[in-house]
C-alpha positions as CSV (number, residue, x, y, z in Angstrom):
1,X,68.2,156.0,73.0
2,X,66.5,154.6,76.1
3,X,65.7,151.3,74.2
4,X,69.3,151.0,73.1
5,X,70.5,151.4,76.7
6,X,68.0,148.9,78.0
7,X,69.1,146.4,75.4
8,X,72.8,146.9,76.3
9,X,72.0,146.0,79.9
10,X,70.4,142.7,78.9
11,X,72.4,139.7,80.2
12,X,72.4,136.8,77.9
13,X,70.8,133.7,79.4
14,X,73.1,130.6,79.6
15,X,71.3,127.4,79.1
16,X,71.7,124.5,81.6
17,X,73.3,122.5,78.9
18,X,76.0,125.1,78.2
19,X,76.6,125.6,81.9
20,X,76.9,121.8,82.5
21,X,79.3,121.4,79.7
22,X,81.5,124.3,81.0
23,X,81.5,123.0,84.5
24,X,82.3,119.4,83.4
25,X,85.2,120.6,81.2
26,X,86.6,122.5,84.2
27,X,86.2,119.5,86.5
28,X,87.9,117.2,83.9
29,X,90.9,119.5,83.8
30,X,91.1,119.7,87.6
31,X,90.7,115.9,87.9
32,X,93.5,115.4,85.3
33,X,95.8,117.8,87.2
34,X,95.1,116.1,90.5
35,X,95.5,112.6,89.2
36,X,98.8,113.6,87.6
37,X,99.9,115.1,90.9
38,X,99.0,112.0,92.8
39,X,100.9,109.7,90.4
40,X,103.8,112.1,90.4
41,X,103.9,112.0,94.2
42,X,103.4,108.3,94.7
43,X,105.4,106.9,91.8
44,X,108.2,109.5,91.5
45,X,108.6,112.1,94.2
46,X,107.9,109.8,97.2
47,X,110.1,107.0,95.7
48,X,113.0,109.4,95.3
49,X,112.4,110.8,98.8
50,X,112.5,107.3,100.3
51,X,115.7,106.6,98.4
52,X,117.2,109.9,99.7
53,X,116.0,109.1,103.2
54,X,117.5,105.6,103.0
55,X,120.8,106.9,101.8
56,X,121.0,109.5,104.6
57,X,119.5,107.8,107.6
58,X,117.4,104.9,106.5
59,X,120.3,102.5,106.1
60,X,121.4,103.4,109.6
61,X,117.9,102.8,110.9
62,X,117.8,99.5,109.0
63,X,121.0,98.5,110.7
64,X,119.5,99.4,114.1
65,X,116.5,97.2,113.4
66,X,118.8,94.3,112.3
67,X,120.8,94.7,115.5
68,X,117.6,94.8,117.6
69,X,116.5,91.6,115.9
70,X,119.8,89.9,116.6
71,X,119.7,91.0,120.2
72,X,116.2,89.7,120.7
73,X,117.1,86.4,119.1
74,X,120.2,86.0,121.3
75,X,118.3,86.9,124.5
76,X,115.6,84.4,123.6
77,X,118.2,81.7,123.0
78,X,119.9,82.5,126.3
79,X,116.5,82.4,128.1
80,X,115.7,78.9,126.7
81,X,119.2,77.5,127.5
82,X,119.2,78.9,131.0
83,X,115.7,77.5,131.7
84,X,116.9,74.0,130.5
85,X,120.0,74.3,132.7
86,X,118.0,75.4,135.7
87,X,115.8,72.3,135.3
88,X,118.8,70.2,134.7
89,X,117.4,69.1,131.4
90,X,119.3,68.1,128.3
91,X,119.3,71.0,125.8
92,X,121.1,71.1,122.4
93,X,122.3,74.5,121.2
94,X,121.1,73.6,117.6
95,X,117.6,72.8,118.8
96,X,117.4,76.1,120.7
97,X,118.5,78.0,117.6
98,X,115.9,76.3,115.4
99,X,113.2,77.2,117.9
100,X,114.3,80.8,118.0
101,X,114.4,81.0,114.2
102,X,110.8,79.7,114.0
103,X,109.6,82.2,116.6
104,X,111.3,85.2,114.9
105,X,110.6,84.1,111.3
106,X,108.0,86.8,110.7
107,X,110.2,89.5,112.0
108,X,113.1,88.3,109.8
109,X,110.8,88.3,106.7
110,X,109.8,91.9,107.5
111,X,113.4,92.9,107.8
112,X,114.2,91.1,104.5
113,X,111.3,92.9,102.8
114,X,112.5,96.3,104.0
115,X,115.9,95.6,102.5
116,X,114.3,94.7,99.2
117,X,112.2,97.8,99.2
118,X,115.2,100.0,99.9
119,X,117.1,98.4,97.1
120,X,114.2,98.8,94.7
121,X,113.8,102.5,95.6
122,X,117.5,103.1,95.1
123,X,117.5,101.4,91.7
124,X,114.4,103.4,90.6
125,X,116.0,106.7,91.6
126,X,119.1,105.9,89.6
127,X,117.0,104.6,86.6
128,X,114.7,107.7,86.7
129,X,117.7,110.1,86.9
130,X,119.3,108.4,83.9
131,X,116.0,108.6,81.9
132,X,115.6,112.3,82.8
133,X,119.2,112.9,81.5
134,X,118.4,111.0,78.3
135,X,115.2,113.1,77.8
136,X,117.2,116.3,78.4
137,X,119.9,115.2,76.0
138,X,117.4,114.4,73.3
139,X,115.6,117.7,73.8
140,X,118.9,119.5,73.4
141,X,119.5,117.7,70.2
142,X,116.0,118.6,68.9
143,X,116.6,122.3,69.8
144,X,119.9,122.3,67.9
145,X,118.2,120.7,64.9
146,X,115.5,123.4,64.9
147,X,118.2,126.0,65.1
148,X,119.8,124.6,62.0
149,X,116.8,125.3,59.8
150,X,113.5,124.9,61.5
151,X,113.9,126.7,64.8
152,X,113.3,130.3,65.8
153,X,115.0,133.0,63.7
154,X,115.8,130.5,60.9
155,X,114.2,132.8,58.4
156,X,112.8,136.3,57.9
157,X,109.3,134.9,57.6
158,X,109.7,133.1,60.9
159,X,110.7,136.3,62.6
160,X,107.7,138.1,61.1
161,X,105.4,135.3,62.3
162,X,106.9,135.6,65.7
163,X,106.5,139.4,65.8
164,X,102.9,139.0,64.5
165,X,102.2,136.5,67.2
166,X,103.7,138.8,69.9
167,X,101.5,141.7,68.6
168,X,98.5,139.5,68.7
169,X,99.3,138.3,72.2
170,X,99.8,141.9,73.3
171,X,96.4,142.9,71.9
172,X,94.8,140.0,73.7
173,X,96.5,140.9,77.0
174,X,95.4,144.5,76.7
175,X,91.8,143.4,76.1
176,X,92.0,141.1,79.1
177,X,93.4,143.9,81.3
178,X,90.4,146.0,80.3
179,X,87.9,143.2,81.2
180,X,89.7,142.6,84.5
181,X,89.6,146.1,85.8
182,X,86.5,145.6,87.8
183,X,87.7,142.1,89.2
184,X,89.3,141.5,92.5
185,X,92.9,140.2,92.8
186,X,91.8,136.8,94.0
187,X,89.3,136.5,91.1
188,X,92.1,137.4,88.6
189,X,94.5,134.9,90.2
190,X,91.9,132.1,90.1
191,X,91.1,132.8,86.5
192,X,94.8,133.0,85.5
193,X,95.5,129.6,87.3
194,X,92.5,128.0,85.6
195,X,93.5,129.3,82.2
196,X,97.0,128.1,82.7
197,X,95.9,124.6,83.7
198,X,93.6,124.4,80.8
199,X,96.2,125.6,78.3
200,X,98.8,123.2,79.7
201,X,96.5,120.2,79.7
202,X,95.5,120.9,76.1
203,X,99.0,121.5,74.9
204,X,98.4,125.2,74.4
205,X,100.7,126.4,77.3
206,X,104.0,128.1,77.0
207,X,105.9,128.0,73.7
208,X,106.1,124.2,73.0
209,X,109.4,124.7,71.2
210,X,110.9,125.9,74.5
211,X,109.1,123.3,76.6
212,X,111.4,121.2,78.9
213,X,111.0,117.4,78.8
214,X,109.7,117.5,82.4
215,X,107.0,120.0,81.3
216,X,106.1,118.0,78.3
217,X,105.9,114.9,80.4
218,X,103.4,116.5,82.8
219,X,101.4,118.1,79.9
220,X,101.0,114.9,78.0
221,X,100.1,112.9,81.1
222,X,97.4,115.4,82.1
223,X,96.0,115.2,78.6
224,X,96.0,111.4,78.8
225,X,94.4,111.4,82.2
226,X,91.7,113.9,81.0
227,X,90.9,111.5,78.2
228,X,91.2,108.1,79.9
229,X,90.6,108.5,83.6
230,X,87.7,106.3,84.5
231,X,85.8,109.1,86.3
232,X,86.1,111.4,83.3
233,X,85.5,108.5,80.9
234,X,82.9,106.2,82.6
235,X,82.3,104.3,79.3
236,X,86.0,103.4,79.0
237,X,86.8,100.2,77.2
238,X,89.3,97.6,78.5
239,X,91.7,98.7,75.7
240,X,91.5,102.2,77.0
241,X,92.1,101.1,80.6
242,X,95.1,99.1,79.4
243,X,96.4,102.3,77.6
244,X,95.9,104.2,80.9
245,X,97.9,101.6,82.8
246,X,100.6,101.8,80.2
247,X,100.6,105.6,80.5
248,X,100.9,105.5,84.3
249,X,103.9,103.2,84.1
250,X,105.5,105.4,81.4
251,X,104.9,108.5,83.5
252,X,106.5,107.0,86.6
253,X,109.5,105.9,84.6
254,X,109.8,109.3,82.7
255,X,109.3,107.5,79.4
256,X,108.4,110.5,77.2
257,X,108.4,108.7,73.9
258,X,105.7,106.2,75.1
259,X,103.5,109.1,76.4
260,X,103.8,110.8,73.1
261,X,102.7,107.6,71.3
262,X,99.7,107.1,73.7
263,X,98.6,110.8,73.3
264,X,98.7,110.4,69.5
265,X,96.3,107.4,69.8
266,X,93.6,109.2,71.7
267,X,90.2,110.1,70.4
268,X,89.7,113.9,70.2
269,X,85.9,113.7,70.2
270,X,84.5,116.7,72.2
271,X,82.0,116.3,75.0
272,X,79.5,118.2,72.9
273,X,79.6,115.4,70.3
274,X,78.9,112.8,73.0
275,X,76.0,114.6,74.7
276,X,73.3,116.8,73.1
277,X,70.9,119.3,74.6
278,X,68.1,116.8,75.3
279,X,66.4,116.0,78.6
280,X,68.0,112.5,78.7
281,X,71.5,113.8,78.1
282,X,71.0,116.7,80.6
283,X,70.3,114.1,83.3
284,X,73.5,112.2,82.2
285,X,75.5,115.4,82.3
286,X,74.2,116.2,85.8
287,X,75.3,112.8,87.0
288,X,78.7,113.2,85.4
289,X,79.2,116.6,86.9
290,X,78.3,115.2,90.4
291,X,80.6,112.3,90.0
292,X,83.5,114.4,88.8
293,X,83.1,116.9,91.7
294,X,83.0,114.1,94.2
295,X,86.2,112.5,92.7
296,X,88.0,115.9,92.8
297,X,87.3,116.2,96.5
298,X,88.5,112.7,97.1
299,X,91.8,113.3,95.2
300,X,92.4,116.6,97.1
301,X,92.1,114.7,100.4
302,X,94.3,111.9,99.1
303,X,97.0,114.4,98.2
304,X,96.9,115.9,101.7
305,X,97.2,112.4,103.2
306,X,100.3,111.7,101.0
307,X,101.9,115.0,102.0
308,X,101.3,114.4,105.7
309,X,102.8,110.9,105.8
310,X,106.2,109.3,105.2
311,X,108.3,109.9,103.2
312,X,106.9,113.3,102.1
313,X,106.6,114.5,105.7
314,X,110.4,114.1,105.9
315,X,111.1,116.5,103.0
316,X,112.0,119.4,105.2
317,X,114.2,117.2,107.5
318,X,116.1,115.8,104.5
319,X,116.8,119.4,103.4
320,X,118.2,120.3,106.8
321,X,121.8,119.2,106.7
322,X,122.3,119.9,110.4
323,X,119.3,117.8,111.5
324,X,120.4,115.0,109.2
325,X,124.0,115.0,110.6
326,X,122.6,115.0,114.2
327,X,120.4,112.0,113.4
328,X,123.2,110.1,111.7
329,X,125.4,110.7,114.8
330,X,122.7,109.4,117.1
331,X,122.1,106.3,115.1
332,X,125.8,105.6,114.7
333,X,126.2,105.7,118.5
334,X,123.1,103.5,119.0
335,X,124.4,101.0,116.5
336,X,127.8,100.9,118.2
337,X,126.1,100.2,121.5
338,X,124.0,97.4,119.9
339,X,127.1,95.8,118.3
340,X,128.8,95.8,121.7
341,X,125.7,94.3,123.3
342,X,125.6,91.6,120.7
343,X,129.2,90.6,121.4
344,X,128.3,90.4,125.1
345,X,125.3,88.2,124.5
346,X,127.2,86.0,122.1
347,X,129.8,85.3,124.8
348,X,127.0,84.6,127.3
349,X,125.3,82.2,124.9
350,X,128.6,80.4,124.3
351,X,129.1,79.9,128.0
352,X,125.6,78.5,128.4
353,X,125.9,76.3,125.4
354,X,129.0,74.7,126.9
355,X,127.1,74.1,130.2
356,X,124.1,72.7,128.2
357,X,126.5,70.5,126.2
358,X,127.9,69.1,129.5
359,X,124.4,68.5,130.8
360,X,123.6,66.7,127.5
361,X,126.6,64.4,128.0
362,X,125.7,63.7,131.6
363,X,122.1,62.9,130.6
364,X,123.4,60.4,127.9
365,X,125.6,58.7,130.5
366,X,122.7,58.3,132.9
367,X,120.6,56.9,130.1
368,X,123.3,54.4,129.2
369,X,123.7,53.3,132.8
370,X,120.0,52.9,133.2
371,X,119.8,50.8,130.1
372,X,122.7,48.5,131.1
């Protein structure tokens, strides 16, 4: 009996190879999830937030910048004309305008670029919203088609399969509960999250028949990133990198069909088929683990930077209708004051240009007299 008890207490030894494989798989899943989150933030969430910001206050801020630009130009033109008049020099209004345009060319180009960016973000938000609607519509059609003959409850056998699956899942959950009795709540939560991420990235998450297009989009993209991300796939070919770029574009545009096509093309070779339990491959696996762990940390920092910068840091502001309304009112008042100031400066410039024109005529007369 004593021997049996002793044998029961023996903890199986996990080889370094198995441990490395397990850690690398976990890091690959995490890397894929982080890469997907970054692409979603940069190419979708932040673009839509910028478009929303522009619609609510950005257009007013742009108008304020345009007014500031025009005021600065008018003040500079007035300054140049006044200086010429004070020196009793000939000064043409057209020449002054050309000089001012040259001095403020870079500012004007920045303003023009801002206008183009705002237009592009707005167009993207509309295009993405339309694509999401198309995906939802197609998903609804697919659900209806399954309900006509291939969906849930379409036959007695399907119901039995479903009941059997539920029983199996229940048994599995009961066993899991037994194993988790001695674990802390935080350990359980971490394990549950890790299992969920793993299942989602491998397409084994919630019932795929009930998966929304947005969920499928994320799941497929994580799977593709796990397979093609250069840090998880250091020996990637140019063709694979091109496939990755294509997937990134499809994901940002919500192109579900293209992501499905790319996912179908990927090689399902397991890491255990690429690396064996040899000293040479153990060294390679260690290097791969270190590289993945470093990249995971870099991506976590990058996500924090995105969330702490514009436009993501305006998310709470945009959701606060009172704050938005107050900012709109402030900008509207400022822009009105700027418009009034522009009228005042234009009148001043017109007066000076008339004086400059008279000086020009007098200068030409003096020149003619001198030549005669």
